[in-house]
C-alpha positions as CSV (number, residue, x, y, z in Angstrom):
1,X,214.5,151.9,89.7
2,X,212.3,154.4,91.2
3,X,210.6,153.9,94.6
4,X,207.2,153.0,94.4
5,X,204.7,155.4,95.8
6,X,202.4,155.0,98.9
7,X,199.3,154.6,96.7
8,X,201.4,151.9,94.6
9,X,202.4,150.1,97.9
10,X,198.9,150.2,99.3
11,X,197.3,149.0,96.0
12,X,199.9,146.0,95.9
13,X,199.4,145.0,99.8
14,X,195.6,144.9,99.3
15,X,195.9,143.0,96.1
16,X,198.0,140.5,97.9
17,X,195.6,140.2,101.0
18,X,192.7,139.9,98.6
19,X,194.5,137.2,96.6
20,X,195.4,135.2,99.8
21,X,191.7,135.4,101.0
22,X,191.0,133.9,97.6
23,X,188.7,137.0,96.8
24,X,187.8,138.1,93.3
25,X,188.0,141.7,94.0
26,X,189.5,145.0,92.5
27,X,191.4,147.3,94.3
28,X,191.1,151.2,94.1
29,X,193.4,153.5,95.7
30,X,192.7,157.4,96.1
31,X,194.7,160.1,97.6
32,X,194.1,163.3,98.9
33,X,195.2,165.8,101.7
34,X,193.3,163.7,104.3
35,X,195.4,160.6,103.4
36,X,195.2,157.4,101.6
37,X,191.9,155.2,101.1
38,X,192.2,151.8,99.7
39,X,189.1,150.2,98.6
40,X,188.4,146.5,97.6
41,X,185.3,146.3,95.1
42,X,183.8,142.7,94.6
43,X,181.0,140.3,96.1
44,X,181.5,138.3,99.0
45,X,183.9,140.6,100.9
46,X,182.5,139.3,104.2
47,X,185.7,137.4,104.8
48,X,187.9,140.7,104.4
49,X,185.5,142.7,106.7
50,X,185.4,140.1,109.2
51,X,183.3,139.5,112.3
52,X,182.3,143.2,113.7
53,X,185.0,144.6,111.1
54,X,187.9,143.1,113.3
55,X,189.6,141.8,110.0
56,X,189.3,145.2,108.0
57,X,190.5,146.9,111.0
58,X,193.4,144.8,111.4
59,X,194.3,145.0,107.5
60,X,194.1,148.6,107.9
61,X,196.5,148.7,111.0
62,X,198.8,146.4,108.9
63,X,198.7,148.8,106.0
64,X,199.7,151.7,108.2
65,X,202.7,149.9,109.6
66,X,203.8,148.6,106.1
67,X,203.5,151.7,104.6
68,X,205.4,153.8,107.3
69,X,207.7,151.5,108.4
70,X,210.4,154.1,107.4
71,X,210.4,156.7,109.9
72,X,211.7,159.3,107.4
73,X,208.3,158.8,105.5
74,X,205.8,161.5,105.8
75,X,202.9,159.8,108.2
76,X,199.4,159.9,106.6
77,X,196.0,158.6,107.4
78,X,195.1,155.2,106.1
79,X,191.4,153.9,105.5
80,X,190.8,150.5,104.4
81,X,187.3,149.8,103.2
82,X,185.5,147.4,101.3
83,X,182.3,148.3,99.1
84,X,181.1,151.1,101.6
85,X,181.5,149.1,104.7
86,X,183.0,152.0,106.5
87,X,180.0,154.2,105.7
88,X,177.5,151.5,106.3
89,X,179.2,150.9,109.8
90,X,179.3,154.8,110.8
91,X,175.4,155.0,109.9
92,X,174.7,152.0,112.1
93,X,176.7,153.5,114.9
94,X,174.7,156.8,114.7
95,X,171.5,155.3,114.6
96,X,172.6,153.0,118.1
97,X,173.7,156.2,119.5
98,X,170.6,158.2,118.9
99,X,168.5,155.4,120.3
100,X,171.0,155.2,123.5
101,X,170.8,159.0,123.8
102,X,167.0,159.1,123.6
103,X,166.7,156.4,126.2
104,X,169.2,158.0,128.6
105,X,167.1,161.1,128.4
106,X,163.9,159.6,128.4
107,X,164.5,157.5,131.4
108,X,167.0,159.5,133.2
109,X,169.7,156.8,133.7
110,X,173.1,155.8,131.9
111,X,172.8,153.6,128.9
112,X,175.6,151.3,127.9
113,X,176.4,150.5,124.2
114,X,177.9,147.3,122.7
115,X,181.8,147.0,122.8
116,X,183.4,148.8,119.6
117,X,186.8,149.8,118.4
118,X,188.6,152.9,119.6
119,X,188.1,154.5,116.2
120,X,184.2,153.8,116.6
121,X,184.1,155.0,120.2
122,X,185.7,158.3,119.3
123,X,183.1,158.7,116.6
124,X,180.4,157.9,118.5
125,X,181.8,160.2,121.5
126,X,182.1,163.1,118.8
127,X,178.8,162.4,117.2
128,X,176.8,162.6,120.6
129,X,178.8,165.6,121.7
130,X,177.4,167.6,118.6
131,X,174.1,166.3,119.0
132,X,173.9,167.3,122.7
133,X,171.7,166.5,125.7
134,X,174.2,163.6,126.9
135,X,177.6,163.1,128.0
136,X,179.6,160.1,127.3
137,X,182.5,158.0,128.6
138,X,184.4,154.7,128.0
139,X,184.3,151.9,130.2
140,X,185.9,148.4,130.4
141,X,188.9,146.6,129.1
142,X,189.8,145.9,125.3
143,X,188.2,144.1,123.7
144,X,185.1,144.7,125.6
145,X,185.4,148.6,126.1
146,X,182.2,150.5,125.4
147,X,180.8,153.8,125.6
148,X,178.3,154.7,128.3
149,X,175.7,157.5,127.3
150,X,174.6,159.6,130.5
151,X,171.5,162.3,130.3
152,X,173.0,165.7,131.2
153,X,171.3,167.2,134.5
């Protein structure tokens, strides 16, 4: 019997999780050079996303661990999404970052953002670095670790 592909394994894992949560959802898995993307489609996926994305982030971490438990398997990036949540969250983070950067520059003082995950902090660091005019650094301990936006002199 041939071994299942990473795409098939991700499809099965996300299907089991959706079923276990009692969700009526379909799972779509795509693969490209960047890695694998597993997306749930359906209504009322809030329980899958979780408060501040905690559940979807945990599922993504679990998927990565399951797919790459075998050290001989090529490691690839795995993204788990639900009805465009990742894009909406990225847009919201960028808007918050813009407001914080504008305030830091206007008032000449550091502005702290809300706590966010490591991947979200990385995205905001990179976004504001490209935007310019401010510097960023992280403060605090998980799960309250957050970014501070400081105006450049």
